C-alpha positions, 0 to 999 in steps of 0.5 A: 898784773890782773891777768896773772892774778887771775890765772893764779887763782884759777889753778888755786880753784884747781888745786884746793878741793873744796868738799861738802861738810864731812859726814859721820858714817857708820858701815854696817860691818861696824857692829849693831845700831845703837840709840847713841849713833842718832845724832841728828835733829828731827825735821818731822814732828810726825816722825819719832825717829829716823834712819839715813842709810846709802848705798855707795860704792867705795875704793881703798888703795893698797900696795903689792910688791911696790905697785899701788892697787884699788879694792873696789866695795860696795858699801851699806852706810848709816850717817849719823849726824842725818839719823835722829830720834827723840827720847820717847822713841828710843825703845827696844823694838824701834831700834830693832825696826831700824836695824832691819832696815839696815840689815836689808840694805846689808843684803843688797850691798852683799848682791851688788858687791857679787855683780862688781866681782864679775868684773863689769865696767863702770857704766854697767856697775853704775846702773846696778848700784841704781837698781839695787837702790830702787829695790831697797827703796821699795823693799823698805816701803813694803816693810814700813807697810807691813810692820806698820812702821815697826809696831807690829811685833810679829810682822817685824821678827817674821822679817827679821827672820827672812832677812837674817837666812838671806844674810846667811846664804849669801855670805861675805863677798870678797872685794876684787882688785883693780890696778890703774892701766898703763895708760894715762892722759891729762892736762896742765895749766901754768905760768912761768917766765921765759927769757931769751939769751945771746943775740935774741936778747938784744931784740926782745926781752924776757916775759911773763908766760901763760901755759896750756898743755895736753899730755898722754903716756904709756907707762913711763913714756909721755907725750905732752903738747902745750902751748905758751903765750906772753908779751914782751917789750922791745929792745930794738924797736926797729927790728929789721933795721930799715933806715934811710940815707940819713940813718934815721928809722923807717919802722917801729912798733904801733904798740909798746909789747910784741906778743910772744907764742911758743907751742911745742911737743915733746916726748920724756921718759919717767926716770923717777915715779913714786907714789909722791914724786916723779921726774921726767926729762923730755925733748922734742920740737918747738915753734916759736915767733914774736909778732907785732903791729909795725909802722912804716915810717916817712919823714915829713917837713913840720913847720912848727917844729921847724924840722922834719917829724917821723909819720906814719905812712902805713901799718903791716903784721910784722913776726919773726918765727922758727922751728927748733929743738926744745928740752926740759924736765918735769918735777911733778910734786903730787899732791892728791890721788883719788878713784872717782865715784862715777865712771868717766863717759870716754872709758867707761871706767872709773879713773884714778886722777892724780894731781900734781904740782909740776915745775918745769925748766926748759931750754930752746933753740932759735935762730931767726932767719929774718933779722940773722939772730940766733939763740936760746930762750931759757924758760920755766913754768909752775902748773897744776897737772891733772893726770887720769888712769882707768882702773881695771880688774887684776 
């Protein structure tokens, strides 16, 4: 049970997003700065006011003709909670100085947006973002020195004029649209149960299972491979039925449980695939087997008990295994979707990442020739699935 609790905890940790405290952001496009935007507490007594701004990229999901698309935009944002001002510093000239800083950031935002519109990949876009952040930092330092931290009104006016003209010349660039790739890949982790029926249940009971798998797909086709592990109890300890002339068992398990292992590869097709839900029947090949440490027994007369008692003569690793078919249905409930802020190192692109809770009932056939038993394994898995798709310009 401890192992089950641990797995469940890991799954919950995957599903639950532990974000940092939310920021109160103001975009440049929201309008001019006001002193009421400065909500933070000053950390330096020598700084009468401070503006905290950032150049970032953002994505917005849009739906066009029932297809999901993303607009990737550069944003110039102010963090209200990290920007501060004391009452004495709230002058018109000081606010103009901070507005100039914000306007300069907007200028670099528009240049970055124009670069994004050329269709550069995620890694190139990240390099450009770092480049413009560096240029902005140098530019703000130059403005601070020339205007004496905003105190020189003449220099401040010159910079305001230069910045306003530059913004007019570059204009407002459009935001390009990106669509998810037809290819996807991901993984899933889950817990569940498996229960043998027909002749197999005469040998082993059901058990909890732990499942891990990888998946890939193209459009609605889905290929996945996974492994399931569990420990089962014996219904028939003398699995192979070896007995002596008196009908006494000559074999038995050394431990209370046997290990169950199932490895499957399936191909499926999503018959339903909406924004919130997907249904994917699948069928494929399934290797499964039981293994345990088995004792070979002999009967030796025991004077104290006044009868023959079973003694372990030797031990060996025993197993029964089979390769057959498996069929199931994945019911995916999509709980969260977002676009990564940085490109994935393998693809060089930003990714659309979808988190789902996946419920999978399945049935697998098995025939263990070593004991002449056949039947089915009925199982289910509840798992967390994370699926990624690279984004490409429309």
